[in-house]
C-alpha positions in Angstrom: -22.1 19.8 -21.6 -18.7 21.4 -20.6 -19.3 22.3 -17.2 -21.3 18.6 -16.6 -17.9 16.8 -17.7 -15.8 19.0 -16.8 -16.9 20.8 -13.5 -18.5 18.7 -10.7 -17.8 16.0 -8.0 -15.9 13.8 -10.7 -12.2 12.2 -10.5 -10.3 12.9 -13.9 -8.7 10.1 -15.3 -4.5 10.0 -15.6 -3.4 10.1 -18.8 0.0 8.2 -19.3 2.3 10.2 -21.6 6.0 10.4 -22.3 5.6 14.1 -23.3 8.6 15.5 -23.2 7.3 19.0 -21.8 6.9 17.4 -18.8 3.1 18.3 -18.9 0.2 16.3 -17.5 -2.5 15.6 -19.3 -6.2 14.3 -17.9 -9.4 13.1 -19.4 -12.6 14.0 -18.0 -14.5 11.2 -16.5 -16.7 10.9 -19.1 -13.6 11.4 -21.6 -15.2 14.3 -23.6 -12.5 16.8 -22.1 -8.6 16.6 -22.4 -6.8 18.8 -19.5 -3.2 19.7 -19.9 -1.2 21.4 -17.6 1.2 24.4 -19.2 4.3 26.2 -18.7 3.3 30.5 -18.8 5.6 30.5 -22.2 2.7 28.4 -23.6 0.0 30.1 -22.2 1.4 33.6 -23.9 1.6 31.8 -27.2 -1.7 30.8 -27.4 -2.8 33.7 -26.1 -1.3 35.6 -28.9 -3.0 32.8 -31.8 -5.9 32.6 -29.8 -7.4 35.2 -32.6 -6.1 33.6 -35.6 -7.3 30.3 -34.5 -10.7 31.6 -33.2 -11.4 32.7 -36.9 -10.0 29.9 -38.6 -12.4 27.7 -36.8 -14.9 29.7 -37.4 -14.8 29.8 -41.0 -13.9 25.8 -41.2 -16.3 24.3 -39.0 -15.5 20.5 -40.0 -11.6 21.3 -38.8 -9.9 18.8 -37.3 -7.8 20.5 -35.4 -8.7 20.6 -31.4 -11.1 22.3 -30.1 -9.6 24.8 -27.3 -12.4 25.4 -24.4 -11.0 27.1 -21.8 -7.8 27.7 -20.5 -7.3 28.6 -16.4 -4.2 29.6 -13.9 -5.2 28.0 -10.3 -3.2 29.8 -7.1 -1.6 27.4 -4.9 -1.2 29.4 -1.9 -0.2 26.7 -0.3 2.6 26.0 -1.9 3.4 29.3 -3.6 2.7 28.4 -6.8 0.3 29.1 -9.8 -1.0 26.2 -12.3 -2.0 26.9 -16.0 -3.9 24.8 -17.5 -6.1 24.2 -20.4 -9.1 22.5 -21.6 -10.2 20.9 -25.0 -12.3 18.8 -26.7 -11.3 15.0 -26.7 -10.3 14.3 -30.4 -11.8 10.7 -29.6 -15.2 12.8 -28.9 -16.8 12.1 -32.3 -19.1 10.5 -34.4 -16.9 9.3 -37.2 -15.3 6.0 -37.4 -11.7 5.8 -36.8 -9.1 3.6 -38.6 -6.2 4.5 -37.8 -4.8 6.4 -34.3 -1.6 8.6 -35.3 0.9 9.8 -32.2 2.2 12.8 -33.5 4.9 14.4 -32.0 5.8 18.8 -32.7 9.3 17.8 -33.0 11.6 14.9 -33.8 14.4 17.1 -31.8 15.7 14.9 -28.9 13.5 12.2 -29.3 14.5 8.4 -29.6 12.1 5.9 -29.6 12.6 3.0 -27.0 13.5 -0.4 -27.5 10.0 -2.1 -27.2 8.7 0.6 -29.1 7.0 0.7 -32.5 7.8 3.4 -35.3 
């Protein structure tokens, strides 16, 4: 399922975000997976917590934590840059009924709502 959704001759769907990190988000064509670009520091952090994360998800199969599927680095020789990104299961790919959706942020520091935004 992963390979059919993520790898293939499909266009990814842009996910508009106001992420303070400046990273980009995309959905796979079938919206089963989300792809997020990452800074190098994030990749180091994820690799550091990965054993604990894996053990938690293994012990608690019903956890609501996002499921990480892969972390990759692509070398773009033509612009002399490396792009890091992760693939995770979409939290919206579920058989459970969603009653309310919240947009949770990692921190309130330096975050202000725009005039037209609801809090």
